[in-house]
C-alpha positions as CSV (number, residue, x, y, z in Angstrom):
1,X,-16.6,-7.5,8.9
2,X,-19.1,-7.3,6.1
3,X,-18.7,-4.7,3.1
4,X,-21.8,-2.9,4.4
5,X,-19.6,-2.2,7.5
6,X,-16.9,-1.1,5.9
7,X,-18.4,1.4,3.7
8,X,-21.3,3.0,5.9
9,X,-21.2,6.3,4.2
10,X,-19.9,8.0,1.2
11,X,-16.4,9.4,1.3
12,X,-16.4,12.8,2.5
13,X,-15.2,15.8,-0.1
14,X,-12.0,17.2,0.3
15,X,-12.2,19.5,3.4
16,X,-10.4,23.0,3.5
17,X,-7.3,23.1,5.7
18,X,-8.6,25.8,8.2
19,X,-6.6,27.2,11.2
20,X,-7.3,24.2,13.6
21,X,-6.8,21.7,11.2
22,X,-3.3,22.9,10.3
23,X,-2.7,23.3,14.1
24,X,-3.8,19.9,14.6
25,X,-1.5,18.7,11.6
26,X,1.7,20.5,12.9
27,X,1.0,18.8,16.5
28,X,1.0,15.8,15.2
29,X,4.1,15.9,12.9
30,X,6.1,17.4,15.9
31,X,4.8,14.9,18.6
32,X,5.5,12.1,16.5
33,X,8.4,13.5,15.1
34,X,10.0,13.9,18.5
35,X,9.0,10.4,19.3
36,X,11.6,8.9,17.7
37,X,14.1,10.1,20.5
38,X,11.9,8.7,23.1
39,X,11.6,5.6,21.7
40,X,15.6,5.2,21.4
41,X,15.4,6.0,25.2
42,X,13.4,2.9,25.9
43,X,15.7,0.2,24.1
44,X,17.8,-1.2,27.0
45,X,16.9,-3.2,30.0
46,X,13.2,-3.6,29.5
47,X,12.2,-5.8,26.7
48,X,10.4,-4.0,23.6
49,X,7.0,-5.6,24.3
50,X,7.0,-4.3,27.7
51,X,8.2,-0.6,27.1
52,X,5.0,-0.5,24.6
53,X,2.8,-2.1,27.4
54,X,3.7,0.6,29.9
55,X,3.3,3.3,27.2
56,X,-0.2,2.4,26.2
57,X,-1.0,1.3,29.8
58,X,-0.8,4.5,31.1
59,X,-2.0,6.5,27.9
60,X,-5.2,4.1,28.0
61,X,-5.6,5.3,31.7
62,X,-5.5,8.6,31.0
63,X,-8.0,8.4,27.9
64,X,-10.4,7.0,30.3
65,X,-10.1,9.6,32.9
66,X,-11.0,12.0,30.0
67,X,-13.7,10.5,28.9
68,X,-15.0,9.6,32.3
69,X,-14.5,13.9,33.0
70,X,-16.0,14.8,29.5
71,X,-19.3,12.1,30.4
72,X,-18.6,10.5,26.6
73,X,-20.1,7.3,26.3
74,X,-18.9,4.0,27.5
75,X,-20.9,1.2,26.2
76,X,-21.0,0.1,22.8
77,X,-22.2,-2.8,20.7
78,X,-20.4,-6.0,20.4
79,X,-19.6,-4.9,16.7
80,X,-18.3,-2.1,17.7
81,X,-16.1,-3.7,20.3
82,X,-14.7,-5.8,17.5
83,X,-13.6,-2.5,15.8
84,X,-12.3,-1.4,18.6
85,X,-10.2,-4.6,19.4
86,X,-9.2,-4.2,15.3
87,X,-7.7,-0.6,16.1
88,X,-6.1,-1.7,19.2
89,X,-4.3,-4.3,17.5
90,X,-3.2,-2.5,14.3
91,X,-2.7,1.3,15.7
92,X,-1.7,0.3,19.6
93,X,0.3,-2.8,19.9
94,X,1.3,-4.9,16.5
95,X,2.5,-2.1,14.5
96,X,4.7,-0.8,17.0
97,X,6.2,-4.4,18.2
98,X,6.9,-5.0,14.1
99,X,8.8,-1.7,14.4
100,X,10.9,-2.3,17.4
101,X,12.0,-5.8,16.0
102,X,12.3,-4.7,12.3
103,X,14.4,-1.6,13.5
104,X,16.7,-4.1,15.3
105,X,18.4,-5.5,11.9
106,X,17.8,-2.5,9.5
107,X,19.1,1.3,9.7
108,X,16.7,3.5,11.3
109,X,16.8,5.6,8.2
110,X,15.4,2.9,6.4
111,X,12.8,2.3,9.0
112,X,11.5,5.9,8.3
113,X,11.6,5.5,4.9
114,X,9.1,2.4,5.0
115,X,7.0,4.0,7.6
116,X,6.7,7.1,5.1
117,X,5.0,4.4,2.7
118,X,1.7,5.1,4.6
119,X,1.0,8.1,2.8
120,X,0.7,5.6,-0.5
121,X,-0.4,2.6,1.3
122,X,-3.3,4.8,2.7
123,X,-4.1,5.8,-0.7
124,X,-4.2,2.7,-2.2
125,X,-6.5,1.0,0.7
126,X,-8.9,4.0,0.8
127,X,-9.6,3.1,-3.1
128,X,-9.7,-0.6,-2.6
129,X,-11.8,-0.5,0.6
130,X,-14.1,2.6,0.2
131,X,-13.5,3.0,-3.4
132,X,-12.8,6.5,-2.9
133,X,-11.4,8.4,-5.9
134,X,-7.6,8.9,-6.0
135,X,-6.9,12.5,-6.5
136,X,-3.8,12.7,-8.8
137,X,-2.6,15.7,-7.3
138,X,-2.5,13.6,-3.6
139,X,-1.0,10.8,-5.4
140,X,1.6,12.9,-7.4
141,X,2.6,14.4,-3.8
142,X,2.8,11.1,-2.0
143,X,5.2,9.5,-4.2
144,X,7.2,12.7,-4.3
145,X,7.5,12.8,-0.5
146,X,8.2,9.1,-0.4
147,X,11.0,9.6,-2.9
148,X,12.1,12.7,-1.0
149,X,12.8,10.7,2.2
150,X,14.6,8.3,0.1
151,X,16.7,10.7,-1.1
152,X,17.3,12.0,2.6
153,X,18.5,8.7,3.9
154,X,20.2,7.4,1.1
155,X,23.7,7.3,2.3
156,X,22.9,5.7,5.1
157,X,20.6,3.0,3.2
158,X,23.3,2.5,0.4
159,X,25.8,1.6,3.2
160,X,23.8,-1.0,4.8
161,X,24.6,-4.8,3.8
162,X,21.0,-6.6,3.1
163,X,21.9,-10.1,4.3
164,X,18.9,-12.3,5.8
165,X,18.5,-10.7,8.8
166,X,17.9,-7.4,7.3
167,X,15.3,-8.6,4.9
168,X,13.5,-10.0,7.5
169,X,13.7,-6.7,9.3
170,X,12.5,-4.7,6.3
171,X,9.6,-7.2,5.8
172,X,8.7,-6.5,9.7
173,X,8.6,-2.8,8.9
174,X,6.3,-2.8,5.8
175,X,4.1,-5.4,7.9
176,X,4.1,-2.8,10.7
177,X,3.0,0.3,8.2
178,X,0.4,-2.2,6.7
179,X,-0.6,-2.7,10.5
180,X,-0.7,1.2,10.9
181,X,-2.6,1.9,7.5
182,X,-5.3,-1.0,8.3
183,X,-5.9,0.7,11.5
184,X,-6.8,4.0,9.7
185,X,-9.1,2.3,7.6
186,X,-11.0,0.6,11.0
187,X,-10.7,4.2,12.4
188,X,-12.4,5.9,9.6
189,X,-15.5,3.0,10.0
190,X,-15.8,3.6,13.4
191,X,-15.9,7.5,12.8
192,X,-18.3,7.4,10.1
193,X,-20.8,5.3,12.6
194,X,-20.7,8.3,14.9
195,X,-18.9,6.7,17.9
196,X,-17.2,9.5,19.8
197,X,-13.4,9.6,19.2
198,X,-12.4,9.8,22.8
199,X,-14.4,6.5,23.7
200,X,-13.4,4.7,20.4
201,X,-9.5,5.5,21.2
202,X,-9.8,4.7,25.0
203,X,-11.7,1.1,23.8
204,X,-8.8,0.4,21.1
205,X,-5.8,1.4,23.7
206,X,-7.5,-0.9,26.2
207,X,-7.9,-3.9,23.4
208,X,-4.2,-3.1,22.4
209,X,-2.7,-3.4,26.5
210,X,-4.6,-6.7,26.2
211,X,-2.6,-7.9,23.2
212,X,0.5,-6.6,24.4
213,X,-0.1,-8.2,28.1
214,X,-0.6,-11.9,26.2
215,X,2.7,-11.0,23.9
216,X,4.7,-10.4,27.1
217,X,3.0,-13.3,29.1
218,X,3.8,-15.7,25.9
219,X,7.6,-14.4,25.6
220,X,8.3,-14.6,29.5
221,X,9.2,-11.3,29.9
222,X,9.8,-9.6,33.2
223,X,7.3,-6.9,34.4
224,X,10.1,-4.3,35.2
225,X,10.5,-0.7,34.5
226,X,14.1,0.9,34.3
227,X,14.3,3.4,37.4
228,X,16.4,6.2,35.8
229,X,15.1,9.6,34.9
230,X,15.8,8.7,30.9
231,X,13.5,5.8,30.7
232,X,10.5,7.3,32.8
233,X,11.1,10.7,31.4
234,X,10.7,9.1,27.8
235,X,7.9,6.8,28.9
236,X,5.8,10.1,30.2
237,X,6.4,11.8,26.9
238,X,5.6,8.6,24.7
239,X,2.3,8.0,26.8
240,X,1.3,11.8,27.2
241,X,2.5,13.7,23.8
242,X,3.2,10.9,21.3
243,X,0.1,8.6,22.3
244,X,-2.9,10.5,24.0
245,X,-2.2,13.9,22.1
246,X,-0.7,12.8,19.0
247,X,-3.4,10.0,18.6
248,X,-6.0,11.9,19.4
249,X,-4.8,14.7,16.9
250,X,-4.0,12.2,14.2
251,X,-7.5,10.6,14.1
252,X,-9.0,14.0,14.0
253,X,-7.2,14.9,11.0
254,X,-8.3,11.3,9.6
255,X,-12.0,12.4,9.7
256,X,-11.4,16.0,8.5
257,X,-9.2,15.3,5.6
258,X,-9.3,11.4,5.1
259,X,-6.5,8.9,5.3
260,X,-5.0,9.9,1.9
261,X,-4.1,13.5,3.1
262,X,-3.6,12.6,6.7
263,X,-1.2,10.2,6.2
264,X,1.3,12.5,4.4
265,X,2.3,13.6,8.2
266,X,4.3,10.1,8.1
267,X,6.5,12.0,5.4
268,X,7.5,14.7,7.9
269,X,8.0,12.7,10.9
270,X,11.5,11.8,9.7
271,X,12.2,15.5,8.9
272,X,11.5,16.6,12.3
273,X,13.4,14.0,14.0
274,X,16.6,14.8,12.0
275,X,15.8,18.4,12.9
276,X,15.8,17.4,16.4
277,X,19.3,15.0,15.8
278,X,21.0,18.1,14.3
279,X,20.6,20.2,17.6
280,X,20.8,17.6,20.0
281,X,23.7,15.2,18.4
282,X,25.0,17.3,15.4
283,X,23.3,15.7,12.5
284,X,25.3,16.9,9.6
285,X,22.9,17.7,6.7
286,X,24.2,17.0,3.2
287,X,22.8,18.6,-0.2
288,X,21.1,15.0,-1.1
289,X,19.5,15.5,2.4
290,X,18.6,19.1,1.5
291,X,16.8,18.1,-1.7
292,X,15.0,15.3,0.1
293,X,13.8,17.7,2.3
294,X,12.7,20.1,-0.3
295,X,11.1,17.0,-2.2
296,X,8.9,16.3,1.0
297,X,7.8,19.8,1.4
298,X,6.7,20.3,-2.3
299,X,4.6,17.1,-1.8
300,X,3.1,18.4,1.2
301,X,1.9,21.4,-0.4
302,X,0.5,19.2,-3.5
303,X,-1.5,17.4,-0.7
304,X,-2.8,19.5,1.6
305,X,-3.5,22.5,-0.8
306,X,-7.4,22.6,-1.1
307,X,-8.1,21.7,-5.0
308,X,-9.3,24.1,-7.1
309,X,-13.3,24.8,-7.5
310,X,-15.0,23.4,-10.4
């Protein structure tokens, strides 16, 4: 991919957070925040790669139905397909596999902390790739939010032993976060080229399924589905809610707000997950956790508020 292709247009000015944008932001945070419960319900009999394949195979079918029903374009140039394939690798396959396997050897709290680094990584990659100016307010908000998530999960992290397996899992989660953020950058390029979001997402999920299919074949995984209400129900939610609806909301935010501001949603996912855990599993809040949530919310205000007019 050439430098010209990476930066086809100047970075948009910071957008105002209107009602529809705020709605998309809240929807993204909620849908992905709740998805951690669904992912946990998927672990068991079916191999992680197979569960992710079923998730995005169903999501891709739904996306293609949406594309065809609304009459969006389906034919694109080879260069666009290469970008779709990159999005499929980064957003709809390899990032999830990295987190699934990384999460096997590290606490789930640390997994949430690593993923919240996306708010910082997006900022850095936006500067390196698109030469987007780093707004001090957004950078400060990202750092405060990341620190807040660290405080939120500190007791769980401090009690974990960091052996070789844990360090390997941590590395996989960092790689998964980098895949996610790289997918943000490629998706930004695709959207700046004027490719309809529905079409780009459908193609991206399709290429992601090809990657997942290859991984399952290489590993010799059984093509099975666990015939339980818990597994099938979580699969439907992850496919429809956490994939089709959440990715469409997030990628729309990416176009409206830019990667740095949209990426801050990753800081709020763990808070939603813990709120659900409080209601369902009786999670007990500590003073340190409350301070962490307060930091994350302060960072959120700094990132999303409209900069003062000059």
